[in-house]
N, CA, C and O of each residue as an XYZ file, in Angstrom:
324
protein
N     232.171    157.398    -36.658
C     232.449    157.183    -35.365
C     232.972    156.178    -34.340
O     233.606    156.211    -33.285
N     232.398    155.249    -35.160
C     232.691    154.303    -34.208
C     234.003    153.197    -34.507
O     234.529    152.431    -33.698
N     234.316    153.397    -35.918
C     235.285    152.517    -36.179
C     236.565    153.022    -35.596
O     237.172    152.208    -34.901
N     237.068    154.156    -35.738
C     238.038    154.604    -35.099
C     238.716    154.348    -34.141
O     239.926    154.141    -34.049
N     237.683    154.365    -33.185
C     238.288    154.024    -31.485
C     237.900    152.455    -31.327
O     238.294    152.054    -30.231
N     237.379    151.643    -31.931
C     237.255    150.097    -32.200
C     239.089    150.015    -32.531
O     239.851    149.893    -31.572
N     239.555    150.086    -33.757
C     240.845    150.116    -33.671
C     241.862    150.720    -33.323
O     242.994    150.442    -33.718
N     241.431    152.068    -32.150
C     242.380    152.884    -31.437
C     243.059    153.617    -32.472
O     244.280    153.638    -32.623
N     242.193    154.228    -33.191
C     242.489    154.874    -34.426
C     242.141    156.571    -33.904
O     241.068    157.120    -34.155
N     243.182    157.177    -33.209
C     242.991    158.318    -32.193
C     243.462    159.165    -33.659
O     242.387    159.690    -33.952
N     244.083    159.435    -34.337
C     244.014    160.045    -35.562
C     242.810    160.300    -36.286
O     242.112    161.313    -36.239
N     242.699    159.582    -36.755
C     241.600    159.291    -37.379
C     239.937    159.937    -36.888
O     239.208    160.682    -37.544
N     239.641    159.187    -35.169
C     239.333    160.005    -35.014
C     238.784    161.441    -34.114
O     237.725    161.765    -33.577
N     240.049    162.029    -34.278
C     240.403    163.182    -34.293
C     239.953    163.804    -35.451
O     239.000    164.583    -35.427
N     240.415    163.589    -36.221
C     239.997    164.241    -38.122
C     238.361    164.103    -37.456
O     237.971    165.169    -36.979
N     237.545    163.156    -37.378
C     236.298    163.027    -37.278
C     235.501    163.808    -36.209
O     234.417    164.300    -36.521
N     235.909    163.918    -35.182
C     235.746    164.822    -33.988
C     235.685    166.295    -34.771
O     234.723    167.058    -34.683
N     236.663    166.505    -35.408
C     237.222    168.228    -35.981
C     236.309    168.363    -37.098
O     235.747    169.458    -37.084
N     235.900    167.440    -38.280
C     234.667    167.628    -38.859
C     233.246    167.531    -38.451
O     232.199    167.682    -39.080
N     233.501    167.246    -37.258
C     231.510    167.889    -36.513
C     230.735    165.911    -36.190
O     229.574    165.501    -36.205
N     231.819    165.329    -35.988
C     231.123    163.713    -36.246
C     230.594    163.677    -34.892
O     231.309    164.234    -34.059
N     229.431    163.117    -34.439
C     228.525    162.944    -33.452
C     229.209    161.804    -32.299
O     229.409    160.618    -32.564
N     229.488    162.417    -31.069
C     229.665    161.800    -30.266
C     229.141    160.968    -30.177
O     229.571    159.876    -30.548
N     228.037    161.144    -29.667
C     227.201    159.937    -28.737
C     226.041    159.343    -29.886
O     224.874    159.009    -29.681
N     226.816    159.350    -31.144
C     226.466    158.039    -32.299
C     226.049    157.130    -31.490
O     225.868    157.345    -30.292
N     225.827    155.883    -32.128
C     225.673    154.500    -31.557
C     225.643    153.349    -32.534
O     224.850    153.374    -33.475
N     226.245    152.618    -32.399
C     226.247    151.228    -33.150
C     224.845    150.129    -33.172
O     223.795    150.442    -32.611
N     224.974    149.201    -33.693
C     223.682    148.275    -34.111
C     223.442    147.881    -32.473
O     222.327    147.891    -31.951
N     224.550    147.574    -31.847
C     224.696    147.169    -30.127
C     224.181    148.625    -29.205
O     223.885    148.632    -28.011
N     224.181    149.399    -29.819
C     223.958    150.574    -28.548
C     225.226    151.592    -28.047
O     225.226    152.779    -27.717
N     226.339    150.546    -28.146
C     227.686    151.260    -27.866
C     228.243    152.923    -28.796
O     228.363    153.215    -29.986
N     228.392    153.450    -27.882
C     229.081    154.925    -28.619
C     230.751    154.710    -28.992
O     231.302    153.655    -28.680
N     231.361    155.607    -29.561
C     232.089    155.530    -29.682
C     233.082    155.287    -28.245
O     233.718    154.288    -27.906
N     232.965    156.311    -27.730
C     233.561    155.926    -25.735
C     233.926    154.856    -25.530
O     235.094    154.471    -25.576
N     232.304    153.788    -25.095
C     232.215    152.959    -25.023
C     232.975    151.461    -25.670
O     233.360    150.396    -25.187
N     232.925    152.105    -27.070
C     234.458    151.381    -27.755
C     235.700    151.235    -27.315
O     236.385    150.228    -27.132
N     236.052    153.193    -27.063
C     237.209    152.850    -27.048
C     237.583    152.669    -25.641
O     238.785    152.466    -25.467
N     236.654    152.702    -24.328
C     236.705    152.330    -23.303
C     236.894    150.262    -23.315
O     237.872    149.850    -22.690
N     236.158    149.388    -23.864
C     236.012    148.389    -23.784
C     237.248    147.938    -24.272
O     237.838    147.113    -23.574
N     237.858    148.370    -25.509
C     239.455    147.697    -26.614
C     240.089    148.377    -25.521
O     241.151    147.774    -25.677
N     240.355    149.216    -24.430
C     241.376    150.023    -23.852
C     242.271    151.001    -24.543
O     243.480    151.029    -24.310
N     241.730    151.739    -25.324
C     242.639    153.102    -26.101
C     242.460    154.318    -25.303
O     241.510    155.098    -25.356
N     243.654    154.386    -24.444
C     243.169    155.218    -23.652
C     243.769    156.837    -24.333
O     243.625    157.921    -23.768
N     244.360    156.637    -25.492
C     244.826    158.496    -26.067
C     243.205    158.367    -26.603
O     242.453    158.962    -25.830
N     242.696    157.903    -27.432
C     241.253    157.961    -27.917
C     240.112    158.522    -27.293
O     239.224    159.300    -27.642
N     240.562    157.547    -25.697
C     239.410    158.220    -24.434
C     240.005    159.187    -24.331
O     239.232    159.718    -23.533
N     240.876    160.014    -24.488
C     241.679    160.891    -23.991
C     241.141    162.057    -24.779
O     240.777    163.053    -24.153
N     241.039    162.021    -26.361
C     240.466    162.643    -27.110
C     239.146    162.577    -26.748
O     238.611    163.663    -26.527
N     238.490    161.601    -26.631
C     237.270    162.091    -27.023
C     236.812    162.842    -26.302
O     236.050    163.666    -26.808
N     237.113    162.927    -24.470
C     236.861    163.250    -23.288
C     237.072    164.637    -23.712
O     236.159    165.461    -23.757
N     238.431    164.910    -24.059
C     238.377    166.672    -24.031
C     238.052    167.246    -25.106
O     238.353    168.438    -25.173
N     237.430    166.701    -26.146
C     236.725    167.301    -27.025
C     234.702    167.321    -26.512
O     233.810    167.660    -27.289
N     234.534    166.956    -25.355
C     233.275    167.277    -24.901
C     232.483    165.985    -25.069
O     231.331    165.932    -25.501
N     233.129    165.085    -24.732
C     232.364    163.940    -24.223
C     232.736    163.467    -23.104
O     233.897    163.225    -22.777
N     231.454    163.264    -22.260
C     231.004    162.844    -20.867
C     231.668    161.709    -20.112
O     231.575    160.662    -20.753
N     232.449    161.543    -18.705
C     232.211    160.385    -18.745
C     230.474    159.368    -18.126
O     230.252    158.766    -17.076
N     230.027    159.488    -18.754
C     228.718    158.835    -18.963
C     228.264    158.474    -20.235
O     228.682    159.172    -21.159
N     227.463    157.496    -20.522
C     227.255    157.293    -22.119
C     225.513    157.794    -21.891
O     224.917    157.985    -20.831
N     225.115    157.886    -23.014
C     223.679    158.404    -22.860
C     222.229    157.763    -22.163
O     221.165    158.268    -21.805
N     222.927    156.045    -22.179
C     222.081    155.316    -20.940
C     222.552    155.471    -19.705
O     222.225    154.513    -19.005
N     223.287    156.403    -19.042
C     223.664    157.073    -17.942
C     225.063    155.813    -17.384
O     225.654    155.969    -16.315
N     225.302    154.900    -18.137
C     226.518    154.016    -17.737
C     227.470    154.607    -17.471
O     227.876    155.455    -18.265
N     228.227    154.331    -16.125
C     229.388    155.186    -15.721
C     230.447    154.984    -16.437
O     230.603    154.124    -17.304
N     230.997    155.579    -16.167
C     233.074    155.243    -16.850
C     233.444    154.492    -15.752
O     234.145    153.486    -15.869
N     233.079    154.849    -14.823
C     234.077    154.072    -13.154
C     233.500    152.606    -13.440
O     233.662    152.017    -12.370
N     232.862    151.658    -14.418
C     232.622    150.410    -14.541
C     234.034    150.322    -14.811
O     234.819    151.131    -15.306
N     234.248    148.529    -14.137
C     235.970    147.336    -14.327
C     236.262    147.494    -15.818
O     237.488    147.406    -15.892
N     235.784    147.676    -17.003
C     236.539    147.714    -18.399
C     237.252    149.201    -18.065
O     238.373    149.559    -18.426
N     236.572    149.731    -17.510
C     237.360    151.317    -18.163
C     237.759    151.576    -16.683
O     238.469    152.582    -16.649
N     237.624    151.197    -15.802
C     239.148    151.744    -14.938
C     240.474    150.455    -15.292
O     241.695    150.508    -15.151
N     240.022    149.915    -15.540
C     241.694    148.771    -16.260
C     242.103    149.627    -17.410
O     243.308    149.518    -17.637
N     241.467    150.457    -18.218
C     241.907    151.260    -18.908
C     242.272    152.243    -19.046
O     242.973    152.686    -19.956
N     241.542    153.110    -17.504
C     241.676    154.037    -17.645
C     243.592    154.144    -16.305
O     244.399    155.070    -16.231
N     243.588    152.663    -15.484
C     244.958    152.414    -15.408
C     246.156    152.405    -16.225
O     247.347    152.438    -15.915
N     245.532    152.349    -17.400
C     246.708    152.803    -18.249
C     247.255    153.663    -19.188
O     248.196    153.617    -19.980
N     246.128    154.712    -18.776
C     246.622    155.812    -19.088
C     245.952    157.045    -18.919
O     246.341    158.055    -18.332
N     244.524    156.750    -19.722
C     243.429    157.793    -19.734
C     243.041    158.168    -18.230
O     242.670    157.477    -17.281
N     243.254    159.420    -18.375
C     242.309    160.591    -16.875
C     241.003    160.556    -16.955
O     240.365    160.835    -17.971
N     240.530    160.206    -15.872
C     238.851    160.172    -16.140
C     238.446    160.696    -15.214
O     238.540    160.055    -14.167
N     237.687    162.360    -15.138
C     236.842    162.605    -14.102
C     236.320    161.870    -12.908
O     236.289    160.647    -12.766
N     236.036    162.511    -12.321
C     234.746    161.446    -11.299
C     233.594    162.193    -10.621
O     232.756    161.572     -9.967
């Protein structure tokens, strides 16, 4: 689930979600697919994750409204406050 958001592969991420991929799965650095999409600024992937139940906080309570997320969100992703 981490690789699709890394490269902005929204369709692949959608297929993974459709087939039950865990949204909160973490890579070796502890990042979720959501945080990877934020970091690499893929607003379409962010929208997909949010639409499918991703919360605007990761499991460690890091708020989405940090500077990289704000930059990405201004590129098109709408994030709940």
